[in-house]
N, C-alpha and C positions, 0 to 999 in steps of 0.2 A: 523547586529543587534546582540546584545549579548544574552546570556542565560537569560530567564525570569523566569524559574521554575527549581527546583531541584527535584530529585527523593525522594520520601518519605523515611524517616528513622525512625526506632523504637528506642526510648530511654527510660530509666527507671527513675522514680521519686526517688530522694534520700531519705534517712531516715528522713530528716527534711522537705520534700516537695520540695526540689530543683529540677529544671529542667535544665539539661546541654545540650544545643544544640551542636551537633558535630562541629568540626573545619570547615568543608566544609560549613555548614550553617552560622556559625559566619562570615566567610570570605565573603560569598555571600551577606550577609546583611550589611557587614561592621561594625559588632558589636565589640566593644572594651570594656575592663574592665571599669566599672562604667557607661556604656552606658545606657541611659534611654530607656525603651521599654514600649509599650502599650499592655496590655493583654485584650482581648475581648472574650466573650463566645457567640457563635452563635449555638443554639440548642445543639448538643453534641460535638461541635468543639471548641478547644482553639486556638485562633488566636493571634499570637505574631507579633507586628509591631515595627520597629525601629522608635524612635522619631528623626526626622531630626534636625540637628544643624541649627542655624540661617544662618551660611555660606552656608550650603548645600541648604537651601531654596533660598538664594540669587543667587546661582550658577545655579539654574534651569532656563531653557528657559521660557520666558514669554508665557503664554497660550492665551493671548488676545493681539491683536494689535489694537491700536487706533491712530488716527491722532494727530499731534502736537497740532492742534487747540482744539480738544476734550480734550486732556490731560490738556491744560491750563485752560479750563473751569472747569474741575473736580477739579483741584488744587485750583482754586479760590473759588469754592463752599466749598471745604473742609476747607480752611483757614477761610472762613466766619463762618462756623459752630464752629470751634475752638474758635473763638473770641467772640462768643455770651455769 
């Protein structure tokens, strides 16, 4: 199992309000230039999360397993709703 957390690091806010995550954090999260991120404030904490690309979402293992019969039923119901 890989590393799931990093040691906290102190960074300064730039003169225009920029926040520059250290290279270790950027690499850990897979952040690249022009990467979209989500900023959330929870009480006194700023939480920064990476927005996963469509491909990253598709590459994630399925969290739910269903039978082929159940999948066919869901697919049929979904298609019926689309055609209404």
